N, C-alpha and C positions, 0 to 999 in steps of 0.2 A: 662353188662357191654360191652361196644365196643371192637372189636378187629381189628388188622390189619395184612393187608397179605403184606409181604416186599419180592420183587422178584429182585435179582441182575441178570442182563441180558446180556450176551455178543452176539451181534449179529454177524451172521458169514455170513448169506445171506441176505442182506437187502431187495431185491425184495421180495423173499419170506416171510420175516418176515413181509413184508407190509400185506398180506393177514390175518394172525394172528390179526395184529393191526385192522384191520377192523373188525372181529368177537367178539372179547374179549368185547367191551362195552356194547353190550346186554345181555351177559350173567351175567356181574359185574352187571348192573342193574336189572335185574330179581331177583338178592338175595338182593337187598338193597344196594349193595356196590358204593361208589364214590371214585374217584381217588383223593389221595391228591398231589401225586406227579408222573409224568409219564413221564419219561426221561430228567429231566431237569440236568442243570449244577451241578456237583460233584465237591465237594471241601474237598479231603483229608485232615484229620485232625490227627490223631495220627494212629499208630500199621501197617500201610503198605498196607490198606486195599484200594484201587485206582480201584475199577468198573465203568465202561464204562458207565454204565446206571440201574438207580433203578426205581423201581414203588412201591409207598404205594398207596394200597387200604383200605377205612374204612368199616368195615360192623358192624352192630347192636350187633354182640356178636361172639364167637370161632366158635360157631356151626353154625352159617351162612355161617361164611369164610368157614369152612370145606366143608359143602354142596355144596356153587358154587364149589369149587375146583372140588370134586365128581361128578358135575352135567353133564349130556349131555351136555349140552349147552356149558360148557367149554371144556369138551373134545374134541367136534368137533371144536373147536378154536384151543384147544393146538395140534390136528394132524398138522394143518396148519403151526405151529412152529417147528415142529419136522424136523431136517437136517437144519433150520434158525437160530437156535441160540443154546448157552449152557445156562441154569437157575438153577438155585439155587431161592428156596421159602420155607419162613416160614410164619405161622401165630401166632401171639401172643397178648395174652390179654391186653387189656388198662386199664385205670383207669379212 
């Protein structure tokens, strides 16, 4: 069953965040993931949630999404993001 990694991102240092953006696609690809949305326009509809940036990444399974997140490849990308953005990430199974 597919799974989706959903990240809410508030970029605080765009120049530094750019290095993260360069590193992360290879890690996602290695674990069979693909971007469904990456920083597109957000239209708040209900509940007062108004994030500035959202990313949605599809993986073949929840296990694969978790393996991606824990991987050395992603941890290397994540290092570039430290201090450049505030992030909240979840993974959820699809149907």
